[in-house]
N, C-alpha and C positions, 0 to 999 in steps of 0.2 A: 538485838540492840534495844536498850531501855529507852523509853520515850517519857519525857517529862511533860506533864500536862498541867496547865493552870486552871483555875476555876472557870475562866471565860471559855476555855476550849474543851471543857468536859463534855462528854457525850450527852446529848439531851436524853432525858428519861422519856418513857412513853407518854407521860403527861405533858412534857415540854413539846414533844413532837406533835401531839394532839392539839396543843394550844396554838402552835405556829401554823399547822395545817388548817385548823378551824378559823384562825384569823385570815388566812388566805382565802378560804371558802367564803367567808363573810364579805370580803372585798370583791370577789368575783360575782357573788350574788347581787351586790349593790350596783354592779355594772350590767346586770341583766343575764348573767350566766347561770347555769344550773349545776352547781357542784354538789358532791356529797362525800363525806368522810366515812370510810369503811374501817371499823375497829374490830380487832380480834385479840383475844387474850394471849395468844402465843406468837403474834407477829407485830410488826410495826404498823401504825396506822397509815393508810393510803388515801389520798384525796383523788377523786375521779371527777373529771369535768369534760363536757362536750366541747370540742374544739375542731372547727373545720370539718364537721360532719362525722367525727369519730370520738370515741371515749378515750381520753388520755389519762393515764395514772400520773400522779405527782407525788414524789417522796422527798424526804429530807435526809441529806447525807452530809457527812463531814468531809471537807476537802482535804487533799493530801498536804496542803500547806496550812491547814487550820481553817477555822471558820466553817459556817454551815451554809449549805446550798439547797435550793429547790431544784429538783431534777425531773424533767418530764419528756415524754416522747423519745425520739431518737437523738435529737440534737439540742433540746432545750435545757437551759440551766441558768440560774441567777442566784446571787447572794440572798440569803434569807432576810436581809434588811430591806430588800427591794420589793416588798409585798405589793405595793400599788402598781408598779411597773409590770410585775408578773401577772397580777390580776387583770390589768388592761389587756395584756397580750392574750391570755387564755380566754377572756370573755369576748374577744374579738374587737374590742375597742381600739386596739393597736393593730393595724393591718400590715405591719412590716413582716417580711419573711426573713427570719434570722439566718437561714442558710444562704439565701441570695445576698444578704447584707455582708456576709463573711467572704464570699467568693472573690471580690476584687483584692482583698488583702491576701488571700491564699494564692492567687495568681502571681502576685508580686514575689512571693516566697519561692514559687516553683520556677 
């Protein structure tokens, strides 16, 4: 099935991905986190950050409905426009547990 894409939904280039991940890394660093961006000539850049005692990879993906998302860990994701909120969460400034926050809504569905 052909897919029509517009300029806004085009896949980010490695440079775009690097820019967005570097922007997120800068925001995390400003909140006291210790992120680093791994670059490879044959793969997409990956941001790594220490979060709750472990090293978490953060990547940039295109959502199935369009738009771009940061994806990290087993359950974490956010729109790429929410850099400050993602940085606060990954730097530990936001102490919410995203899985616990979703449980009441999931119980209502079940």
